[in-house]
C-alpha positions in Angstrom: -4.6 64.5 16.1 -0.8 63.1 17.0 0.4 61.0 15.8 1.9 57.5 17.9 5.6 57.6 17.8 6.7 54.9 20.7 4.6 52.3 20.4 5.2 48.7 22.5 6.4 46.0 20.6 7.3 42.8 21.1 10.7 43.1 22.4 9.1 46.4 24.9 7.2 43.2 26.0 9.5 40.1 26.2 8.9 39.6 29.8 5.7 39.3 30.2 5.0 37.8 27.1 5.4 33.6 28.0 6.2 30.6 25.7 4.7 27.7 25.8 5.9 23.8 25.0 3.0 22.2 23.7 2.3 18.6 24.4 2.7 17.4 21.0 6.1 16.0 20.2 7.4 14.8 16.6 8.8 11.9 16.9 11.2 10.1 14.3 9.4 8.2 11.3 11.1 4.7 10.5 10.4 2.7 7.5 8.5 -1.1 7.6 10.0 -3.8 9.2 8.9 -5.5 5.6 12.0 -7.4 4.9 11.5 -8.8 9.0 7.5 -9.3 8.4 8.6 -11.9 5.5 11.4 -13.8 4.6 11.7 -16.6 6.7 12.5 -16.3 11.0 14.4 -18.9 12.1 14.6 -17.5 16.0 12.7 -20.0 17.4 15.1 -22.5 16.4 17.8 -20.6 18.6 15.6 -20.3 21.8 18.1 -22.6 23.8 21.3 -20.7 22.9 23.5 -21.4 20.2 24.9 -19.3 17.6 25.1 -21.0 14.1 21.9 -22.8 12.6 22.0 -25.3 10.2 19.6 -25.4 7.4 20.2 -28.5 5.1 20.2 -27.9 1.5 18.6 -30.6 -0.8 17.4 -28.3 -3.4 20.1 -28.2 -6.0 20.9 -31.4 -5.4 18.8 -32.9 -7.6 18.2 -37.2 -8.9 18.5 -37.7 -12.8 15.2 -40.1 -13.9 16.1 -43.8 -15.0 15.4 -45.9 -17.5 15.0 -49.2 -17.2 15.2 -50.1 -20.7 15.6 -54.2 -19.7 13.5 -55.8 -17.3 15.1 -57.2 -14.5 18.3 -55.4 -14.7 19.5 -53.7 -11.9 18.9 -50.3 -10.8 20.8 -47.2 -11.1 21.3 -45.1 -7.9 22.2 -41.7 -6.8 23.3 -40.6 -4.0 23.8 -36.3 -4.6 25.9 -34.8 -2.6 24.5 -32.9 1.2 25.0 -29.9 1.6 23.7 -26.9 4.2 23.8 -23.2 4.6 24.4 -22.1 8.0 23.2 -19.1 9.8 25.7 -16.8 12.2 23.6 -15.0 14.5 27.0 -12.3 15.7 25.8 -9.6 15.3 25.0 -7.4 19.1 23.6 -3.6 18.1 22.4 -1.4 21.4 21.6 2.5 21.6 22.8 3.8 24.9 22.3 6.8 26.1 22.6 8.5 30.0 21.0 11.5 31.7 22.4 13.3 34.6 20.3 14.2 37.5 19.9 17.9 37.2 18.9 17.3 33.2 16.5 15.1 34.3 14.4 16.9 37.1 14.4 19.5 35.3 13.3 17.9 32.4 9.4 19.1 31.7 7.6 16.4 33.7 4.8 16.1 31.2 6.8 14.8 28.6 7.6 11.1 28.7 11.3 11.4 27.8 12.1 7.1 28.4 9.4 6.1 26.2 9.6 8.5 23.2 13.8 7.6 23.3 13.0 4.0 23.9 10.8 4.4 20.9 13.0 5.9 19.0 16.0 3.6 19.3 14.2 -0.1 18.7 13.3 2.1 15.2 17.0 2.7 14.3 17.7 -1.0 15.7 15.5 -2.5 13.4 16.1 -0.8 10.4 19.1 -1.8 10.8 17.1 -5.7 10.5 16.0 -4.0 7.5 19.2 -2.8 5.7 20.7 -6.4 6.6 18.5 -8.3 5.0 17.7 -6.2 2.0 22.2 -6.1 2.0 21.2 -9.7 0.8 20.6 -9.3 -3.0 24.5 -8.2 -3.3 25.0 -12.3 -3.1 21.8 -13.2 -5.8 23.4 -14.5 -8.8 20.8 -16.6 -10.1 17.8 -13.9 -11.2 18.5 -10.6 -11.9 16.7 -8.3 -14.6 17.1 -4.0 -15.3 19.9 -2.2 -15.0 21.4 1.5 -14.0 19.7 3.0 -17.1 16.4 0.4 -17.1 12.8 2.6 -16.0 11.0 -0.3 -14.6 8.3 -1.3 -16.3 5.3 -3.9 -17.1 8.2 -5.9 -19.3 11.0 -6.1 -16.8 8.0 -7.6 -14.4 6.7 -10.1 -16.9 10.5 -10.7 -17.0 11.4 -11.5 -13.2 7.7 -13.8 -12.6 8.9 -16.0 -16.0 12.5 -16.1 -14.2 10.7 -17.7 -10.6 8.0 -19.2 -12.1 11.0 -21.2 -14.8 12.5 -22.5 -11.8 9.6 -24.0 -10.4 8.5 -21.8 -8.1 5.0 -20.8 -7.5 4.4 -16.9 -7.4 0.5 -17.6 -6.4 0.9 -19.5 -3.7 1.5 -16.8 -0.9 4.7 -17.3 -0.6 6.3 -15.0 -3.2 6.9 -11.2 -3.1 7.8 -8.3 -4.6 9.7 -5.5 -2.3 10.1 -1.5 -4.0 11.6 1.8 -3.8 8.3 4.0 -3.3 10.4 5.8 -6.1 9.8 3.4 -7.9 6.4 2.0 -7.1 5.3 5.8 -6.8 7.5 7.2 -10.4 8.1 4.7 -12.8 5.3 1.5 -12.1 2.6 4.0 -11.7 3.3 5.3 -14.7 2.8 2.1 -16.7 -0.7 3.0 -17.9 -1.6 -1.0 -17.7 -1.5 -0.4 -14.2 -4.1 2.2 -13.6 -6.1 1.9 -16.3 -9.5 -0.3 -16.0 -9.6 -0.6 -19.7 -6.4 -1.6 -20.5 -6.4 -4.0 -16.8 -9.9 -6.0 -18.3 -12.0 -6.6 -16.0 -12.8 -5.9 -12.1 -11.8 -9.2 -10.6 -8.4 -9.3 -12.5 -5.3 -9.1 -10.6 -4.1 -5.6 -11.0 -1.7 -2.7 -9.3 -3.9 -2.6 -6.5 -5.4 -4.7 -4.3 -9.6 -4.4 -4.2 -10.3 -3.1 -0.1 -8.6 -2.3 2.4 -5.9 -3.9 4.5 -5.7 -4.4 8.1 -2.8 -3.2 10.8 -0.4 -5.2 10.6 -0.9 -4.9 6.6 0.1 -1.3 7.1 2.7 -1.5 9.6 4.4 -3.5 7.2 4.1 -1.7 4.2 2.3 -3.9 1.8 0.5 -1.6 -0.5 -1.4 -4.0 -3.1 -0.7 -6.6 -5.4 0.7 -6.4 -8.8 0.0 -10.3 -11.0 -2.0 -11.3 -7.7 1.3 -11.3 -6.6 1.7 -9.0 -2.3 3.3 -5.6 -3.2 6.0 -4.1 -0.2 6.8 -0.5 -0.5 9.8 -0.1 1.6 12.9 3.5 1.9 15.0 0.7 3.0 15.3 -1.4 -0.5 19.2 -0.5 -1.5 20.0 2.5 -3.5 23.6 1.8 -4.9 25.3 3.2 -8.6 22.7 5.3 -9.4 20.1 1.6 -9.0 17.2 0.9 -6.6 18.2 -3.1 -6.1 14.0 -3.7 -6.0 12.8 -7.7 -5.3 10.6 -10.6 -6.5 11.6 -13.0 -3.7 10.2 -16.2 -2.4 10.3 -16.4 1.9 12.7 -19.2 1.9 15.3 -16.2 -0.2 16.9 -15.0 2.8 17.0 -15.9 6.3 17.1 -14.6 9.9 17.4 -14.8 13.9 17.0 -12.7 16.6 18.2 -14.0 20.3 15.3 -13.6 22.3 17.2 -11.6 25.2 14.3 -10.7 27.6 10.7 -11.8 26.2 10.7 -15.9 25.4 6.7 -14.9 24.0 7.8 -12.8 21.6 6.3 -13.6 17.8 7.9 -10.7 15.6 11.0 -9.2 16.0 10.1 -5.6 17.1 9.7 -7.2 20.4 12.3 -8.8 20.6 14.4 -5.3 20.8 14.9 -5.5 24.8 15.3 -1.9 26.5 16.9 -1.9 30.0 17.3 1.2 32.2 19.5 1.2 35.7 20.9 3.9 38.0 24.6 4.8 37.8 25.5 6.5 41.0 29.6 6.9 39.3 27.9 9.4 36.7 25.1 10.4 39.1 22.4 9.6 36.4 20.1 7.0 34.2 21.7 5.4 32.0 19.8 3.4 29.4 20.3 0.4 26.4 18.8 -0.9 24.0 19.6 -3.3 22.5 18.9 -6.7 19.9 20.8 -9.9 18.7 20.3 -11.2 15.4 22.0 -13.1 12.3 20.8 -12.6 8.7 21.2 -15.4 5.3 21.1 -15.4 1.8 18.5 -19.0 1.9 18.1 -20.3 -1.0 19.5 -17.8 -4.5 17.2 -19.5 -6.8 14.5 -18.1 -5.1 14.7 -14.4 -5.7 15.1 -11.4 -8.5 17.0 -8.7 -8.7 14.7 -6.0 -10.4 17.0 -3.7 -10.9 15.9 0.1 -11.4 17.3 3.3 -12.3 16.9 5.9 -9.5 17.6 8.8 -11.6 14.7 8.1 -15.0 11.2 9.2 -14.6 8.5 7.0 -16.3 6.7 8.0 -19.0 
C-alpha cells in the first residue's frame, strides 16, 4: 500500500477552522470587605454634608474613686479634660476609562462590557478602602504580640485575648473579631493541634477553631471563616504584610472608624453600595466615558481596642 505523503494539516485548513469566543468571562477576584463590614461606620453622620466628623472621647480620661473618711466633709470633685477624635473624609478615588465608537460597535455584542468593567472598577475602590482600614494597624501603640520571627501559635492567641480582657473589653459580646492573613490562618494556626484535634479541644460544644454549622451569604462575602475561642474570625488577603511580617489583628469594632460619602444612593447601607458609576457620551472623544468613584476617610478611634498579632510570613507552623 502506498504511504500518504501530503495529508492536510491545521495550517492548510486555517481559513476553514473557526475561532470561537465562549460566553465565559474570567473576571478579577477581590478580597472580601472584611474590615469595612466590621469596624465602626460613621457614614450616616456625613449624610447632610461636611468633611470632618468629631467623636467625643471620655475613655482615656478616668475618674478616681475618693474616700469619705470624715463624714460631712466637703467632697473632692474631678474634671478630667475632654478630648475628641476627628475623622476627615478627604480621599476621592476613581477609576475611569473611555472606549471609542469604532471599538464599541465592533465589540462582540454578547459581552456585557460596561457591566463587567464597572464591577471590576468597584472592586478596585472597595479594596482601596480595605487597605486604608487595615493600614491603621501602624498607629496602634498599646497592644501587640509576636514579631518577625514568630510563628503565630496558641500562646500568642491567648496573650492577645488577655490584653483586651485586661482593659475590660468583653471579647465574647459580639463586638470583637480576629483578622488573619490566609497564610497565618491556614499554614500556621491550621497546624496547631489543639485547634483541629477534638481530643485536645474538648467536647463538641466547646468554643474551638471552627464554628459548627454553615454561614449565610453575607458572612461568606465578608470573609467569616469561623470562631477562635468563641470570637468571630475573618480571613483577608488585605491584612498588611511588611518586613516579612503579617500584621494580623484582634480588634473591637470601636478600634477603627470610617465614613463614605453618599454620592448617588441615599438608601445605601454598605460601602459597596456607595460606589458611584457614571457614563456619558463625549463628542470630543467620539466615545463613551465611564467613571466609577468613591469618597472616604478612615481613622483610629481607640488605640486600646485592638491588638496587633504579628506573625512571620516566612516560617511555617509544625
